[in-house]
N, C-alpha and C positions, 0 to 999 in steps of 0.2 A: 642690805644693799651690797652689791658687787659692781666693782670698778675693774674694768678689763683695759689693759693698756695694749692698745692697737700699733702705735708708734711713739717713741721717744727719742727719737736721733736730733742731731741739729742739722743733719744733710742727708742726702741719699746715696747709698752704696747697697752693695749685694747685702740682704738681710737688715739694712737699714732703713727704717720707715720714720717719717717726720711724724710730730705732735698729734696724737690723739688718743682720747680715752672714751671709753662707752661705758656709761652707768646704767645697772641694770640691763634692760633692751632698748629704751626708748628715749634716753639723753647722750647726745655726743659732746663732749668738750674738747672744742678745736677739732679740725679737719683737715690735718694733715696726710701723708700717701699712706698712712697706717689705715686708713677707711678702706683701701683698696683690697684689704685681706678679708672683709665681711663678705658674706653671702648674700645674693640679691635681697632673698628675705629678710636677713638681718638688717639689711640698710632700709628696707621697705617699714620696718618697725621703728625706724626713728623718727619721733614726732618734733623733736627740741634740739638746736646745735645751738652751744652757748660757744661764743668766740673770745679768745683772752686779747688778741689785736688782730691787725690787718696784714702781717707779713705771709709771704707765700708758703711758706713751710708750715703755717698753721691754718691754712685755707685751701690749699692746692686742690683737694680732693672734693673739695663742697660742689663745685659747679658741675662735676662729672658725675658725682651721686645722684643729684638732684635731677639730670637728664636722664640715668638709669632707672630711678623709680617714681618719678612724678605721675607717669600716667596710670601707675598701678595703685594710687592712694586716693583717698577718698577726702582727703584735704591737705591743706599747706603745710610744709616744714616750717616750723619757726623758727628764727634766727634771732637770739638774744646777743647783745651787743653794744659798746657804747655808741653814743652817737657820732664820734668820729670813724669809728670801725664800719659802721653802717654807710656813712657817706663814702667811705675810700671803696666797700664793695659796690656801691651802686655807680660810681663814677670810673672804676676800673676793671671790675669783672663783669656785673651784669648790666652791662651798657650797649648790648647789640653790636659791639665790636668784638670784644675778646669773648664774649658769650652771651646768649640770649638773655634779656631781661624777664627771668623768670617772676619777679613780683608783678608782671603783667601779664603773664601767659597762663593760661589760654585767654583768659580775660582778667581785666584790672579788679572785678567784683570776686573772682574766684581763682586767684593764682596759684602756682606751685608754691611759692614761697611768700612768707610775709617778716618783715623786720620788726622788731621790738626793743626799744633803747632801754639799757639800763644804766646804773650808775654806781659809782664807788658806794661801798658802805649799805647797798641796797640789801634786802632779804627776799629772796626770789620764793614763790611756792611754784614750783614746777612739776607736773606730774606726779604730785605726792610726795616730792622730795623739797626739802630747805636748801637753799642755797645761798651762800651770801657772797656778795661781789668785794674782794679784796684789792687794796692799792698795788700797782706795780708801777715801774719807775723805768721808761723803756724809750725808744727814738720815735715812737707814733704812740697816740693813745692806747693803753694797754691796762689790764686788770689780772687778777687771780682769781680763784675761786675756793669756797670751803664748802664741802658738801657734808649734811649731817648725817650721819649713820647711827645704828643702836649702839655701837661700842667707841662713839666718838665722831670728829670730823676727819674726813680726807680732805687736807688743802694741797693745793697747788699754787706754786709763785705766779705761774706763767713766766714770761720773758721779763727780767729785771735785773737792776744792779742795786747799788744800797740802798735799803728802802725801810726807815725808821718807822714808819706808820704802819706797815705790815707786821713788823714785830712785836709792836705794843699791841696789835689785836690778837696775833697768836699766843701771846701770854694770857690771854684771858680765856684762851678756848680750851677745851678737852681735846685734844689732838690725837687721833688714832695714827696716823701716818702723815707725813710732810713729803711731797714731791718737789724737789727745787731745781732749778736749772744751774749749771756750771757749764757753759758754752766752751770756755778756751782754758788752755793750760796757763800755768804761769809765765812762762815764756811769751805769751801773748798778752801779759796782763795791761798792757797800755792800749791795746786793740779793743779788748772785753771793755774797758772803762769808755772809751771813746764810742763804742756802739751800744753801750749800756747792756752789757752782759756780766756775769760772775765768772772770775778765775777762782782756783783754788784759794789764791791769798784773799780775795774779797769774800769768797764764802767762809773762811775761818771766821774771819773780823763780824761778817754777819750772824754765824752762828753763836757768838759770844754775846748776842742781844737775848738770847734765850733766857729766861729766868731759871735762877739755879733752883733745882729740884725737879725741874719739869725734864721728862724724857719721853721720849716717840721715835720709831724709826725714821730716817730721813733717807730718800731714794733720790739720786742725782740723776737728771734728765739733761736733754738738749745737747749732749757732749758732740763735739765734731768727730766723725768715724777717723779719721786720721789722726786725732789726739786723745782718744778714748782711754786708752792704756796708760799714758803720760798723766792724763787729769787724774785718774782715779789712784794711782802711786802718789802723786803729789797730796792727795787728798788724805790718804792712809798715813801719811806722816806727821800729822796733825799731832797725835797723841805722843810721837816719837820727840818731836822737838819742841812743841808748842811755842811757837815764836810769836804767835797772835794774841795769846791771853785768852784762849779758850777755857772757859771756866769749868766744863764736864767732858768726860768721855762721851761722844756720842756714838751711835748705833747708825751707820752711815753705809748705805750699800747701793750698788748700781741698778739702776732701773732698767729691765728688759721688756721687750715686745712679748705679750704673751702672758705676762705675769697678771695675776687677778689678786684684787684685795676682797676681802668679805667682811664687810664692818657691818 
């Protein structure tokens, strides 16, 4: 299984694309602006889109992608999301005001997209892949995902703040790589908490929930472009100061668009 990072920024700027991951060639996890770097043929090969939540940085490219490829496909693109996310997409995106309702075009019987409701804790079988729906704590209904590979699970936290249920499940898994958000620096820690995102301070406290003896690479995603260097420098101080009770030395890396995980 291959996971290709299309976008992993918390906002746009030159060379900064928002959240999207391509699993093998046919499953998309989130549909941020990174989708725009795919070729038309690559987009045409996507059969399934899994959405963590409805915020624009995670769904912005979806309506444009469907518009680009729909007439070249023989079947609908299947969109998998929480009920609340689907409701938001129908009400605010595919509503014939912001964008055409591709769930009823060209006909209700043979649409360009179909919606499929998922739930936290559910194990999905999608295109030969096992994908578990993980809990997230955010300002709108949200989830993370764990995709089973030959060498362990690729885990994506989605947008989340402090999340005990997430760590309880992670501690039961064979994790090959964890992608976790840290959207704000410590100087913005109050804003991070109000918007239900992580800062380095909160991240350190969260990583302390990992069972002793478990070790896997941790990739930081969703940093704001103006604060990426500051966020990473604050994270790198964990092992120098250890003010938060972090119980192990973690292998923490910055996620970059274009990276690939071979699992």
